[in-house]
PDBQT receptor file of N, H, CA, C and O in Angstrom, charges set to zero:
ATOM      1  N   UNK A   1       5.721  -4.164 -22.468  1.00  0.00    +0.000 N 
ATOM      2  CA  UNK A   1       5.316  -5.251 -21.981  1.00  0.00    +0.000 C 
ATOM      3  C   UNK A   1       5.255  -4.956 -20.546  1.00  0.00    +0.000 C 
ATOM      4  O   UNK A   1       5.905  -4.141 -19.893  1.00  0.00    +0.000 OA
ATOM      5  N   UNK A   2       4.000  -6.091 -20.051  1.00  0.00    +0.000 N 
ATOM      6  H   UNK A   2       3.471  -6.753 -20.582  1.00  0.00    +0.000 HD
ATOM      7  CA  UNK A   2       4.121  -5.593 -18.414  1.00  0.00    +0.000 C 
ATOM      8  C   UNK A   2       4.956  -5.980 -17.475  1.00  0.00    +0.000 C 
ATOM      9  O   UNK A   2       5.272  -7.169 -17.484  1.00  0.00    +0.000 OA
ATOM     10  N   UNK A   3       5.591  -4.987 -16.310  1.00  0.00    +0.000 N 
ATOM     11  H   UNK A   3       5.334  -4.021 -16.303  1.00  0.00    +0.000 HD
ATOM     12  CA  UNK A   3       6.629  -5.475 -15.638  1.00  0.00    +0.000 C 
ATOM     13  C   UNK A   3       5.489  -6.898 -14.190  1.00  0.00    +0.000 C 
ATOM     14  O   UNK A   3       4.487  -6.950 -13.476  1.00  0.00    +0.000 OA
ATOM     15  N   UNK A   4       6.372  -7.487 -14.522  1.00  0.00    +0.000 N 
ATOM     16  H   UNK A   4       7.186  -7.445 -15.102  1.00  0.00    +0.000 HD
ATOM     17  CA  UNK A   4       5.971  -7.967 -13.202  1.00  0.00    +0.000 C 
ATOM     18  C   UNK A   4       5.997  -8.009 -11.705  1.00  0.00    +0.000 C 
ATOM     19  O   UNK A   4       7.041  -8.146 -11.068  1.00  0.00    +0.000 OA
ATOM     20  N   UNK A   5       4.639  -7.868 -11.090  1.00  0.00    +0.000 N 
ATOM     21  H   UNK A   5       3.790  -7.757 -11.608  1.00  0.00    +0.000 HD
ATOM     22  CA  UNK A   5       4.596  -7.500  -9.979  1.00  0.00    +0.000 C 
ATOM     23  C   UNK A   5       5.196  -8.118  -8.807  1.00  0.00    +0.000 C 
ATOM     24  O   UNK A   5       5.310  -9.331  -8.629  1.00  0.00    +0.000 OA
ATOM     25  N   UNK A   6       5.611  -7.090  -7.936  1.00  0.00    +0.000 N 
ATOM     26  H   UNK A   6       5.519  -6.105  -8.081  1.00  0.00    +0.000 HD
ATOM     27  CA  UNK A   6       6.817  -7.126  -6.463  1.00  0.00    +0.000 C 
ATOM     28  C   UNK A   6       6.442  -7.696  -5.853  1.00  0.00    +0.000 C 
ATOM     29  O   UNK A   6       5.214  -7.625  -5.873  1.00  0.00    +0.000 OA
ATOM     30  N   UNK A   7       7.062  -8.792  -4.740  1.00  0.00    +0.000 N 
ATOM     31  H   UNK A   7       8.060  -8.850  -4.724  1.00  0.00    +0.000 HD
ATOM     32  CA  UNK A   7       6.656  -9.484  -4.368  1.00  0.00    +0.000 C 
ATOM     33  C   UNK A   7       7.044  -9.029  -2.666  1.00  0.00    +0.000 C 
ATOM     34  O   UNK A   7       8.152  -8.665  -2.274  1.00  0.00    +0.000 OA
ATOM     35  N   UNK A   8       5.670  -9.186  -1.751  1.00  0.00    +0.000 N 
ATOM     36  H   UNK A   8       4.770  -9.482  -2.070  1.00  0.00    +0.000 HD
ATOM     37  CA  UNK A   8       6.047  -8.765  -0.506  1.00  0.00    +0.000 C 
ATOM     38  C   UNK A   8       4.950  -9.174   0.549  1.00  0.00    +0.000 C 
ATOM     39  O   UNK A   8       3.789  -9.414   0.219  1.00  0.00    +0.000 OA
ATOM     40  N   UNK A   9       5.423  -9.234   1.869  1.00  0.00    +0.000 N 
ATOM     41  H   UNK A   9       6.367  -9.039   2.136  1.00  0.00    +0.000 HD
ATOM     42  CA  UNK A   9       4.349  -9.743   3.211  1.00  0.00    +0.000 C 
ATOM     43  C   UNK A   9       2.951  -9.380   3.296  1.00  0.00    +0.000 C 
ATOM     44  O   UNK A   9       2.024 -10.134   3.593  1.00  0.00    +0.000 OA
ATOM     45  N   UNK A  10       2.873  -7.717   2.905  1.00  0.00    +0.000 N 
ATOM     46  H   UNK A  10       3.626  -7.105   2.664  1.00  0.00    +0.000 HD
ATOM     47  CA  UNK A  10       1.548  -7.908   3.223  1.00  0.00    +0.000 C 
ATOM     48  C   UNK A  10       1.080  -6.503   2.796  1.00  0.00    +0.000 C 
ATOM     49  O   UNK A  10       1.791  -5.609   3.255  1.00  0.00    +0.000 OA
ATOM     50  N   UNK A  11       0.081  -6.109   2.047  1.00  0.00    +0.000 N 
ATOM     51  H   UNK A  11      -0.496  -6.835   1.674  1.00  0.00    +0.000 HD
ATOM     52  CA  UNK A  11      -0.191  -5.500   1.222  1.00  0.00    +0.000 C 
ATOM     53  C   UNK A  11      -1.549  -4.636   2.181  1.00  0.00    +0.000 C 
ATOM     54  O   UNK A  11      -2.562  -5.330   2.269  1.00  0.00    +0.000 OA
ATOM     55  N   UNK A  12      -1.612  -3.630   2.678  1.00  0.00    +0.000 N 
ATOM     56  H   UNK A  12      -0.789  -3.067   2.606  1.00  0.00    +0.000 HD
ATOM     57  CA  UNK A  12      -2.736  -3.267   3.489  1.00  0.00    +0.000 C 
ATOM     58  C   UNK A  12      -3.264  -2.130   1.903  1.00  0.00    +0.000 C 
ATOM     59  O   UNK A  12      -2.543  -1.375   1.251  1.00  0.00    +0.000 OA
ATOM     60  N   UNK A  13      -4.677  -2.426   1.736  1.00  0.00    +0.000 N 
ATOM     61  H   UNK A  13      -5.263  -3.039   2.267  1.00  0.00    +0.000 HD
ATOM     62  CA  UNK A  13      -5.378  -1.622   0.633  1.00  0.00    +0.000 C 
ATOM     63  C   UNK A  13      -7.370  -1.290   1.442  1.00  0.00    +0.000 C 
ATOM     64  O   UNK A  13      -8.162  -1.645   2.315  1.00  0.00    +0.000 OA
ATOM     65  N   UNK A  14      -7.149  -0.337   0.229  1.00  0.00    +0.000 N 
ATOM     66  H   UNK A  14      -6.506  -0.049  -0.480  1.00  0.00    +0.000 HD
ATOM     67  CA  UNK A  14      -8.430   0.508   0.502  1.00  0.00    +0.000 C 
ATOM     68  C   UNK A  14      -8.044   0.953   1.933  1.00  0.00    +0.000 C 
ATOM     69  O   UNK A  14      -8.173   0.041   2.749  1.00  0.00    +0.000 OA
ATOM     70  N   UNK A  15      -7.442   2.553   2.627  1.00  0.00    +0.000 N 
ATOM     71  H   UNK A  15      -7.337   3.294   1.963  1.00  0.00    +0.000 HD
ATOM     72  CA  UNK A  15      -7.780   2.594   3.956  1.00  0.00    +0.000 C 
ATOM     73  C   UNK A  15      -7.296   3.927   3.294  1.00  0.00    +0.000 C 
ATOM     74  O   UNK A  15      -6.647   4.094   2.261  1.00  0.00    +0.000 OA
ATOM     75  N   UNK A  16      -7.839   4.893   4.259  1.00  0.00    +0.000 N 
ATOM     76  H   UNK A  16      -8.366   4.758   5.098  1.00  0.00    +0.000 HD
ATOM     77  CA  UNK A  16      -7.396   5.887   4.727  1.00  0.00    +0.000 C 
ATOM     78  C   UNK A  16      -5.737   5.788   5.105  1.00  0.00    +0.000 C 
ATOM     79  O   UNK A  16      -5.430   5.427   6.242  1.00  0.00    +0.000 OA
ATOM     80  N   UNK A  17      -4.810   6.079   4.234  1.00  0.00    +0.000 N 
ATOM     81  H   UNK A  17      -5.059   6.372   3.311  1.00  0.00    +0.000 HD
ATOM     82  CA  UNK A  17      -3.156   6.229   4.662  1.00  0.00    +0.000 C 
ATOM     83  C   UNK A  17      -2.837   7.986   5.232  1.00  0.00    +0.000 C 
ATOM     84  O   UNK A  17      -3.217   9.013   4.670  1.00  0.00    +0.000 OA
ATOM     85  N   UNK A  18      -2.155   7.882   6.305  1.00  0.00    +0.000 N 
ATOM     86  H   UNK A  18      -1.847   7.047   6.761  1.00  0.00    +0.000 HD
ATOM     87  CA  UNK A  18      -1.452   9.229   6.838  1.00  0.00    +0.000 C 
ATOM     88  C   UNK A  18      -0.816   8.757   6.270  1.00  0.00    +0.000 C 
ATOM     89  O   UNK A  18      -0.911   7.604   5.849  1.00  0.00    +0.000 OA
ATOM     90  N   UNK A  19      -0.035   9.470   6.107  1.00  0.00    +0.000 N 
ATOM     91  H   UNK A  19       0.043  10.406   6.449  1.00  0.00    +0.000 HD
ATOM     92  CA  UNK A  19       1.612   9.719   5.655  1.00  0.00    +0.000 C 
ATOM     93  C   UNK A  19       2.519  10.410   6.878  1.00  0.00    +0.000 C 
ATOM     94  O   UNK A  19       1.545  11.069   7.244  1.00  0.00    +0.000 OA
ATOM     95  N   UNK A  20       3.135  10.651   7.435  1.00  0.00    +0.000 N 
ATOM     96  H   UNK A  20       3.926  10.116   7.137  1.00  0.00    +0.000 HD
ATOM     97  CA  UNK A  20       4.378  10.971   8.537  1.00  0.00    +0.000 C 
ATOM     98  C   UNK A  20       5.327  11.941   7.600  1.00  0.00    +0.000 C 
ATOM     99  O   UNK A  20       5.910  12.798   8.264  1.00  0.00    +0.000 OA
ATOM    100  N   UNK A  21       5.632  11.976   5.972  1.00  0.00    +0.000 N 
ATOM    101  H   UNK A  21       5.158  11.280   5.433  1.00  0.00    +0.000 HD
ATOM    102  CA  UNK A  21       6.300  12.775   4.807  1.00  0.00    +0.000 C 
ATOM    103  C   UNK A  21       6.188  14.055   5.260  1.00  0.00    +0.000 C 
ATOM    104  O   UNK A  21       5.193  14.574   5.766  1.00  0.00    +0.000 OA
ATOM    105  N   UNK A  22       7.605  14.698   4.987  1.00  0.00    +0.000 N 
ATOM    106  H   UNK A  22       8.413  14.276   4.576  1.00  0.00    +0.000 HD
ATOM    107  CA  UNK A  22       7.286  16.207   4.931  1.00  0.00    +0.000 C 
ATOM    108  C   UNK A  22       6.271  16.922   4.582  1.00  0.00    +0.000 C 
ATOM    109  O   UNK A  22       6.123  18.093   4.932  1.00  0.00    +0.000 OA
ATOM    110  N   UNK A  23       5.357  16.185   3.750  1.00  0.00    +0.000 N 
ATOM    111  H   UNK A  23       5.477  15.234   3.465  1.00  0.00    +0.000 HD
ATOM    112  CA  UNK A  23       3.861  17.168   3.291  1.00  0.00    +0.000 C 
ATOM    113  C   UNK A  23       2.686  16.329   4.144  1.00  0.00    +0.000 C 
ATOM    114  O   UNK A  23       1.531  16.753   4.140  1.00  0.00    +0.000 OA
ATOM    115  N   UNK A  24       3.014  15.233   4.801  1.00  0.00    +0.000 N 
ATOM    116  H   UNK A  24       3.953  14.888   4.804  1.00  0.00    +0.000 HD
ATOM    117  CA  UNK A  24       2.127  15.311   5.915  1.00  0.00    +0.000 C 
ATOM    118  C   UNK A  24       0.673  14.577   4.851  1.00  0.00    +0.000 C 
ATOM    119  O   UNK A  24      -0.487  14.793   5.201  1.00  0.00    +0.000 OA
ATOM    120  N   UNK A  25       0.945  13.863   3.778  1.00  0.00    +0.000 N 
ATOM    121  H   UNK A  25       1.888  13.688   3.494  1.00  0.00    +0.000 HD
ATOM    122  CA  UNK A  25      -0.464  13.572   2.876  1.00  0.00    +0.000 C 
ATOM    123  C   UNK A  25      -1.428  12.327   3.898  1.00  0.00    +0.000 C 
ATOM    124  O   UNK A  25      -1.015  11.771   4.916  1.00  0.00    +0.000 OA
ATOM    125  N   UNK A  26      -2.716  12.153   3.273  1.00  0.00    +0.000 N 
ATOM    126  H   UNK A  26      -3.052  12.604   2.446  1.00  0.00    +0.000 HD
ATOM    127  CA  UNK A  26      -3.437  11.661   3.544  1.00  0.00    +0.000 C 
ATOM    128  C   UNK A  26      -4.291  11.390   2.268  1.00  0.00    +0.000 C 
ATOM    129  O   UNK A  26      -5.066  12.045   1.571  1.00  0.00    +0.000 OA
ATOM    130  N   UNK A  27      -3.816  10.178   2.285  1.00  0.00    +0.000 N 
ATOM    131  H   UNK A  27      -3.187   9.646   2.851  1.00  0.00    +0.000 HD
ATOM    132  CA  UNK A  27      -4.231   9.197   1.033  1.00  0.00    +0.000 C 
ATOM    133  C   UNK A  27      -5.251   8.851   1.027  1.00  0.00    +0.000 C 
ATOM    134  O   UNK A  27      -5.076   7.638   1.145  1.00  0.00    +0.000 OA
ATOM    135  N   UNK A  28      -7.071   9.111   0.936  1.00  0.00    +0.000 N 
ATOM    136  H   UNK A  28      -7.213  10.096   0.840  1.00  0.00    +0.000 HD
ATOM    137  CA  UNK A  28      -8.212   8.275   0.678  1.00  0.00    +0.000 C 
ATOM    138  C   UNK A  28      -7.899   7.483  -0.773  1.00  0.00    +0.000 C 
ATOM    139  O   UNK A  28      -7.340   7.821  -1.817  1.00  0.00    +0.000 OA
ATOM    140  N   UNK A  29      -8.918   5.560  -0.027  1.00  0.00    +0.000 N 
ATOM    141  H   UNK A  29      -9.372   5.286   0.821  1.00  0.00    +0.000 HD
ATOM    142  CA  UNK A  29      -8.071   5.168  -0.774  1.00  0.00    +0.000 C 
ATOM    143  C   UNK A  29      -6.607   4.525  -1.842  1.00  0.00    +0.000 C 
ATOM    144  O   UNK A  29      -6.149   4.274  -2.957  1.00  0.00    +0.000 OA
ATOM    145  N   UNK A  30      -6.408   4.559  -0.071  1.00  0.00    +0.000 N 
ATOM    146  H   UNK A  30      -6.779   4.763   0.835  1.00  0.00    +0.000 HD
ATOM    147  CA  UNK A  30      -4.581   4.039   0.087  1.00  0.00    +0.000 C 
ATOM    148  C   UNK A  30      -4.200   3.028   0.317  1.00  0.00    +0.000 C 
ATOM    149  O   UNK A  30      -4.892   2.136   0.809  1.00  0.00    +0.000 OA
ATOM    150  N   UNK A  31      -2.450   2.881  -0.126  1.00  0.00    +0.000 N 
ATOM    151  H   UNK A  31      -1.888   3.605  -0.525  1.00  0.00    +0.000 HD
ATOM    152  CA  UNK A  31      -2.597   1.268   0.308  1.00  0.00    +0.000 C 
ATOM    153  C   UNK A  31      -0.857   1.770   0.525  1.00  0.00    +0.000 C 
ATOM    154  O   UNK A  31      -0.214   2.681   0.004  1.00  0.00    +0.000 OA
ATOM    155  N   UNK A  32      -0.483   0.714   1.535  1.00  0.00    +0.000 N 
ATOM    156  H   UNK A  32      -1.005  -0.026   1.959  1.00  0.00    +0.000 HD
ATOM    157  CA  UNK A  32       0.643   0.543   1.825  1.00  0.00    +0.000 C 
ATOM    158  C   UNK A  32       1.562  -1.170   1.553  1.00  0.00    +0.000 C 
ATOM    159  O   UNK A  32       0.982  -2.210   1.239  1.00  0.00    +0.000 OA
ATOM    160  N   UNK A  33       2.383  -1.091   1.678  1.00  0.00    +0.000 N 
ATOM    161  H   UNK A  33       2.854  -0.246   1.933  1.00  0.00    +0.000 HD
ATOM    162  CA  UNK A  33       3.306  -2.546   1.167  1.00  0.00    +0.000 C 
ATOM    163  C   UNK A  33       4.265  -3.032   2.193  1.00  0.00    +0.000 C 
ATOM    164  O   UNK A  33       4.895  -2.042   2.564  1.00  0.00    +0.000 OA
ATOM    165  N   UNK A  34       4.681  -4.115   2.840  1.00  0.00    +0.000 N 
ATOM    166  H   UNK A  34       4.169  -4.920   2.538  1.00  0.00    +0.000 HD
ATOM    167  CA  UNK A  34       5.404  -3.917   3.242  1.00  0.00    +0.000 C 
ATOM    168  C   UNK A  34       6.603  -5.552   3.443  1.00  0.00    +0.000 C 
ATOM    169  O   UNK A  34       6.594  -6.554   4.157  1.00  0.00    +0.000 OA
ATOM    170  N   UNK A  35       7.141  -5.213   2.776  1.00  0.00    +0.000 N 
ATOM    171  H   UNK A  35       7.148  -4.399   2.196  1.00  0.00    +0.000 HD
ATOM    172  CA  UNK A  35       8.272  -6.487   2.610  1.00  0.00    +0.000 C 
ATOM    173  C   UNK A  35       9.952  -6.487   3.579  1.00  0.00    +0.000 C 
ATOM    174  O   UNK A  35      10.741  -5.558   3.750  1.00  0.00    +0.000 OA
ATOM    175  N   UNK A  36      10.012  -7.906   4.046  1.00  0.00    +0.000 N 
ATOM    176  H   UNK A  36       9.371  -8.661   3.907  1.00  0.00    +0.000 HD
ATOM    177  CA  UNK A  36      11.201  -7.521   4.731  1.00  0.00    +0.000 C 
ATOM    178  C   UNK A  36      11.096  -7.390   6.163  1.00  0.00    +0.000 C 
ATOM    179  O   UNK A  36      11.877  -8.060   6.837  1.00  0.00    +0.000 OA
ATOM    180  N   UNK A  37       9.983  -6.387   6.941  1.00  0.00    +0.000 N 
ATOM    181  H   UNK A  37       9.348  -5.842   6.394  1.00  0.00    +0.000 HD
ATOM    182  CA  UNK A  37       9.889  -5.595   7.988  1.00  0.00    +0.000 C 
ATOM    183  C   UNK A  37       9.974  -3.797   7.678  1.00  0.00    +0.000 C 
ATOM    184  O   UNK A  37      10.051  -2.911   8.528  1.00  0.00    +0.000 OA
ATOM    185  N   UNK A  38       9.930  -3.654   6.186  1.00  0.00    +0.000 N 
ATOM    186  H   UNK A  38       9.867  -4.374   5.495  1.00  0.00    +0.000 HD
ATOM    187  CA  UNK A  38      10.164  -2.145   5.577  1.00  0.00    +0.000 C 
ATOM    188  C   UNK A  38       8.599  -2.284   5.136  1.00  0.00    +0.000 C 
ATOM    189  O   UNK A  38       7.771  -3.190   5.043  1.00  0.00    +0.000 OA
ATOM    190  N   UNK A  39       8.655  -0.977   4.934  1.00  0.00    +0.000 N 
ATOM    191  H   UNK A  39       9.328  -0.241   5.010  1.00  0.00    +0.000 HD
ATOM    192  CA  UNK A  39       7.850   0.045   4.299  1.00  0.00    +0.000 C 
ATOM    193  C   UNK A  39       8.029   0.132   2.554  1.00  0.00    +0.000 C 
ATOM    194  O   UNK A  39       9.135   0.587   2.263  1.00  0.00    +0.000 OA
ATOM    195  N   UNK A  40       7.441  -0.103   1.729  1.00  0.00    +0.000 N 
ATOM    196  H   UNK A  40       6.543  -0.473   1.966  1.00  0.00    +0.000 HD
ATOM    197  CA  UNK A  40       8.897  -0.305   0.560  1.00  0.00    +0.000 C 
ATOM    198  C   UNK A  40       7.728   0.686  -0.942  1.00  0.00    +0.000 C 
ATOM    199  O   UNK A  40       8.098   0.961  -2.083  1.00  0.00    +0.000 OA
ATOM    200  N   UNK A  41       6.338   0.974  -0.284  1.00  0.00    +0.000 N 
ATOM    201  H   UNK A  41       6.038   0.750   0.643  1.00  0.00    +0.000 HD
ATOM    202  CA  UNK A  41       5.548   1.361  -1.345  1.00  0.00    +0.000 C 
ATOM    203  C   UNK A  41       4.154   1.873  -0.324  1.00  0.00    +0.000 C 
ATOM    204  O   UNK A  41       3.495   1.167   0.440  1.00  0.00    +0.000 OA
ATOM    205  N   UNK A  42       3.979   3.508  -0.663  1.00  0.00    +0.000 N 
ATOM    206  H   UNK A  42       4.514   4.082  -1.283  1.00  0.00    +0.000 HD
ATOM    207  CA  UNK A  42       2.440   4.077   0.089  1.00  0.00    +0.000 C 
ATOM    208  C   UNK A  42       2.488   4.554  -1.855  1.00  0.00    +0.000 C 
ATOM    209  O   UNK A  42       3.391   4.606  -2.691  1.00  0.00    +0.000 OA
ATOM    210  N   UNK A  43       0.694   4.873  -1.879  1.00  0.00    +0.000 N 
ATOM    211  H   UNK A  43      -0.039   4.831  -1.200  1.00  0.00    +0.000 HD
ATOM    212  CA  UNK A  43       0.309   5.797  -2.426  1.00  0.00    +0.000 C 
ATOM    213  C   UNK A  43      -1.201   5.103  -3.015  1.00  0.00    +0.000 C 
ATOM    214  O   UNK A  43      -1.557   4.007  -2.583  1.00  0.00    +0.000 OA
ATOM    215  N   UNK A  44      -1.789   5.634  -3.736  1.00  0.00    +0.000 N 
ATOM    216  H   UNK A  44      -1.500   6.525  -4.087  1.00  0.00    +0.000 HD
ATOM    217  CA  UNK A  44      -3.331   4.927  -3.831  1.00  0.00    +0.000 C 
ATOM    218  C   UNK A  44      -3.679   3.702  -4.055  1.00  0.00    +0.000 C 
ATOM    219  O   UNK A  44      -2.838   3.272  -4.844  1.00  0.00    +0.000 OA
ATOM    220  N   UNK A  45      -4.513   2.800  -3.793  1.00  0.00    +0.000 N 
ATOM    221  H   UNK A  45      -5.196   3.150  -3.152  1.00  0.00    +0.000 HD
ATOM    222  CA  UNK A  45      -4.730   1.208  -4.376  1.00  0.00    +0.000 C 
ATOM    223  C   UNK A  45      -4.425   1.314  -5.589  1.00  0.00    +0.000 C 
ATOM    224  O   UNK A  45      -3.366   0.854  -6.015  1.00  0.00    +0.000 OA
ATOM    225  N   UNK A  46      -5.383   1.997  -6.425  1.00  0.00    +0.000 N 
ATOM    226  H   UNK A  46      -6.243   2.371  -6.078  1.00  0.00    +0.000 HD
ATOM    227  CA  UNK A  46      -5.381   2.178  -8.044  1.00  0.00    +0.000 C 
ATOM    228  C   UNK A  46      -3.995   1.871  -8.625  1.00  0.00    +0.000 C 
ATOM    229  O   UNK A  46      -3.807   1.141  -9.598  1.00  0.00    +0.000 OA
ATOM    230  N   UNK A  47      -2.965   2.558  -7.865  1.00  0.00    +0.000 N 
ATOM    231  H   UNK A  47      -3.118   3.151  -7.075  1.00  0.00    +0.000 HD
ATOM    232  CA  UNK A  47      -1.616   2.161  -8.700  1.00  0.00    +0.000 C 
ATOM    233  C   UNK A  47      -0.473   1.273  -8.325  1.00  0.00    +0.000 C 
ATOM    234  O   UNK A  47       0.325   0.561  -8.933  1.00  0.00    +0.000 OA
ATOM    235  N   UNK A  48      -0.802   1.721  -6.608  1.00  0.00    +0.000 N 
ATOM    236  H   UNK A  48      -1.451   2.299  -6.114  1.00  0.00    +0.000 HD
ATOM    237  CA  UNK A  48       0.106   0.229  -5.962  1.00  0.00    +0.000 C 
ATOM    238  C   UNK A  48      -0.408  -1.014  -6.100  1.00  0.00    +0.000 C 
ATOM    239  O   UNK A  48       0.300  -1.826  -6.696  1.00  0.00    +0.000 OA
ATOM    240  N   UNK A  49      -1.685  -1.443  -5.614  1.00  0.00    +0.000 N 
ATOM    241  H   UNK A  49      -2.261  -0.784  -5.130  1.00  0.00    +0.000 HD
ATOM    242  CA  UNK A  49      -2.206  -2.584  -5.389  1.00  0.00    +0.000 C 
ATOM    243  C   UNK A  49      -2.373  -3.642  -6.392  1.00  0.00    +0.000 C 
ATOM    244  O   UNK A  49      -2.924  -4.717  -6.153  1.00  0.00    +0.000 OA
ATOM    245  N   UNK A  50      -1.701  -3.177  -7.921  1.00  0.00    +0.000 N 
ATOM    246  H   UNK A  50      -1.253  -2.304  -8.115  1.00  0.00    +0.000 HD
ATOM    247  CA  UNK A  50      -1.612  -4.343  -9.314  1.00  0.00    +0.000 C 
ATOM    248  C   UNK A  50       0.074  -4.490  -9.280  1.00  0.00    +0.000 C 
ATOM    249  O   UNK A  50       0.816  -5.040 -10.094  1.00  0.00    +0.000 OA
ATOM    250  N   UNK A  51       0.317  -3.946  -8.312  1.00  0.00    +0.000 N 
ATOM    251  H   UNK A  51      -0.285  -3.499  -7.651  1.00  0.00    +0.000 HD
ATOM    252  CA  UNK A  51       1.859  -3.480  -9.222  1.00  0.00    +0.000 C 
ATOM    253  C   UNK A  51       2.743  -4.521  -7.924  1.00  0.00    +0.000 C 
ATOM    254  O   UNK A  51       3.956  -4.728  -7.890  1.00  0.00    +0.000 OA
ATOM    255  N   UNK A  52       1.839  -4.972  -7.086  1.00  0.00    +0.000 N 
ATOM    256  H   UNK A  52       0.854  -4.803  -7.114  1.00  0.00    +0.000 HD
ATOM    257  CA  UNK A  52       2.326  -6.033  -5.843  1.00  0.00    +0.000 C 
ATOM    258  C   UNK A  52       1.436  -7.355  -5.265  1.00  0.00    +0.000 C 
ATOM    259  O   UNK A  52       0.292  -7.263  -4.820  1.00  0.00    +0.000 OA
ATOM    260  N   UNK A  53       2.290  -8.715  -5.380  1.00  0.00    +0.000 N 
ATOM    261  H   UNK A  53       3.219  -8.790  -5.741  1.00  0.00    +0.000 HD
ATOM    262  CA  UNK A  53       1.307  -9.737  -4.682  1.00  0.00    +0.000 C 
ATOM    263  C   UNK A  53       2.050 -10.026  -3.122  1.00  0.00    +0.000 C 
ATOM    264  O   UNK A  53       3.123  -9.876  -2.537  1.00  0.00    +0.000 OA
ATOM    265  N   UNK A  54       1.206 -10.342  -2.997  1.00  0.00    +0.000 N 
ATOM    266  H   UNK A  54       0.334 -10.463  -3.472  1.00  0.00    +0.000 HD
ATOM    267  CA  UNK A  54       1.485 -10.298  -0.800  1.00  0.00    +0.000 C 
ATOM    268  C   UNK A  54       1.282 -11.617  -0.410  1.00  0.00    +0.000 C 
ATOM    269  O   UNK A  54       0.336 -12.236  -0.897  1.00  0.00    +0.000 OA
ATOM    270  N   UNK A  55       1.988 -12.111   0.353  1.00  0.00    +0.000 N 
ATOM    271  H   UNK A  55       2.756 -11.608   0.748  1.00  0.00    +0.000 HD
ATOM    272  CA  UNK A  55       1.423 -13.127   1.086  1.00  0.00    +0.000 C 
ATOM    273  C   UNK A  55      -0.060 -12.787   1.722  1.00  0.00    +0.000 C 
ATOM    274  O   UNK A  55      -0.920 -13.503   1.210  1.00  0.00    +0.000 OA
ATOM    275  N   UNK A  56      -0.565 -11.887   2.695  1.00  0.00    +0.000 N 
ATOM    276  H   UNK A  56       0.134 -11.305   3.111  1.00  0.00    +0.000 HD
ATOM    277  CA  UNK A  56      -1.052 -11.352   3.300  1.00  0.00    +0.000 C 
ATOM    278  C   UNK A  56      -1.393 -10.084   2.493  1.00  0.00    +0.000 C 
ATOM    279  O   UNK A  56      -0.563  -9.619   1.713  1.00  0.00    +0.000 OA
ATOM    280  N   UNK A  57      -2.734  -9.459   2.688  1.00  0.00    +0.000 N 
ATOM    281  H   UNK A  57      -3.409  -9.837   3.321  1.00  0.00    +0.000 HD
ATOM    282  CA  UNK A  57      -4.473  -8.487   2.127  1.00  0.00    +0.000 C 
ATOM    283  C   UNK A  57      -4.731  -8.476   3.538  1.00  0.00    +0.000 C 
ATOM    284  O   UNK A  57      -5.048  -9.287   4.407  1.00  0.00    +0.000 OA
ATOM    285  N   UNK A  58      -4.406  -6.926   3.413  1.00  0.00    +0.000 N 
ATOM    286  H   UNK A  58      -4.148  -6.267   2.707  1.00  0.00    +0.000 HD
ATOM    287  CA  UNK A  58      -5.273  -6.493   4.178  1.00  0.00    +0.000 C 
ATOM    288  C   UNK A  58      -6.411  -5.579   3.866  1.00  0.00    +0.000 C 
ATOM    289  O   UNK A  58      -5.888  -4.530   3.487  1.00  0.00    +0.000 OA
ATOM    290  N   UNK A  59      -8.639  -5.375   3.820  1.00  0.00    +0.000 N 
ATOM    291  H   UNK A  59      -9.063  -6.227   4.127  1.00  0.00    +0.000 HD
ATOM    292  CA  UNK A  59      -8.416  -4.829   2.998  1.00  0.00    +0.000 C 
ATOM    293  C   UNK A  59      -9.125  -3.657   4.177  1.00  0.00    +0.000 C 
ATOM    294  O   UNK A  59      -9.994  -4.047   4.958  1.00  0.00    +0.000 OA
ATOM    295  N   UNK A  60      -8.645  -2.235   4.186  1.00  0.00    +0.000 N 
ATOM    296  H   UNK A  60      -7.939  -1.918   3.552  1.00  0.00    +0.000 HD
ATOM    297  CA  UNK A  60      -8.599  -1.335   5.426  1.00  0.00    +0.000 C 
ATOM    298  C   UNK A  60     -10.245  -0.107   5.079  1.00  0.00    +0.000 C 
ATOM    299  O   UNK A  60     -10.402   1.051   5.465  1.00  0.00    +0.000 OA
ATOM    300  N   UNK A  61     -10.857  -0.674   4.536  1.00  0.00    +0.000 N 
ATOM    301  H   UNK A  61     -10.729  -1.615   4.222  1.00  0.00    +0.000 HD
ATOM    302  CA  UNK A  61     -11.557   0.226   4.138  1.00  0.00    +0.000 C 
ATOM    303  C   UNK A  61     -12.481   1.031   5.609  1.00  0.00    +0.000 C 
ATOM    304  O   UNK A  61     -12.696   0.639   6.756  1.00  0.00    +0.000 OA
ATOM    305  N   UNK A  62     -12.803   2.164   4.936  1.00  0.00    +0.000 N 
ATOM    306  H   UNK A  62     -12.628   2.482   4.004  1.00  0.00    +0.000 HD
ATOM    307  CA  UNK A  62     -13.422   2.917   6.497  1.00  0.00    +0.000 C 
ATOM    308  C   UNK A  62     -12.066   3.108   7.541  1.00  0.00    +0.000 C 
ATOM    309  O   UNK A  62     -12.342   3.539   8.661  1.00  0.00    +0.000 OA
ATOM    310  N   UNK A  63     -10.964   2.886   7.316  1.00  0.00    +0.000 N 
ATOM    311  H   UNK A  63     -10.740   2.536   6.406  1.00  0.00    +0.000 HD
ATOM    312  CA  UNK A  63     -10.033   2.509   8.253  1.00  0.00    +0.000 C 
ATOM    313  C   UNK A  63      -8.449   3.589   8.436  1.00  0.00    +0.000 C 
ATOM    314  O   UNK A  63      -7.721   3.609   7.443  1.00  0.00    +0.000 OA
ATOM    315  N   UNK A  64      -8.246   3.966   9.001  1.00  0.00    +0.000 N 
ATOM    316  H   UNK A  64      -8.837   3.950   9.807  1.00  0.00    +0.000 HD
ATOM    317  CA  UNK A  64      -7.065   4.347   8.771  1.00  0.00    +0.000 C 
ATOM    318  C   UNK A  64      -5.696   4.025   9.096  1.00  0.00    +0.000 C 
ATOM    319  O   UNK A  64      -5.461   3.660  10.248  1.00  0.00    +0.000 OA
ATOM    320  N   UNK A  65      -4.753   4.104   8.252  1.00  0.00    +0.000 N 
ATOM    321  H   UNK A  65      -4.945   4.400   7.316  1.00  0.00    +0.000 HD
ATOM    322  CA  UNK A  65      -3.161   3.513   8.274  1.00  0.00    +0.000 C 
ATOM    323  C   UNK A  65      -2.379   4.385   8.816  1.00  0.00    +0.000 C 
ATOM    324  O   UNK A  65      -1.176   4.149   8.929  1.00  0.00    +0.000 OA
TER     325      UNK A  65
């Protein structure tokens, strides 16, 4: 069974995501999900975007996030 998508306020996808985690990861073609004023998911656009439905979606192609 496929899980229903999560609900979010904002999905930023297809950007270069520069994380501030311990590994300082840089995710090419990355995505960030914001819900309730908090970042709730970060990862590649391919793995994150299908799992979320957001009120606003920003295509950040060729942008740093």
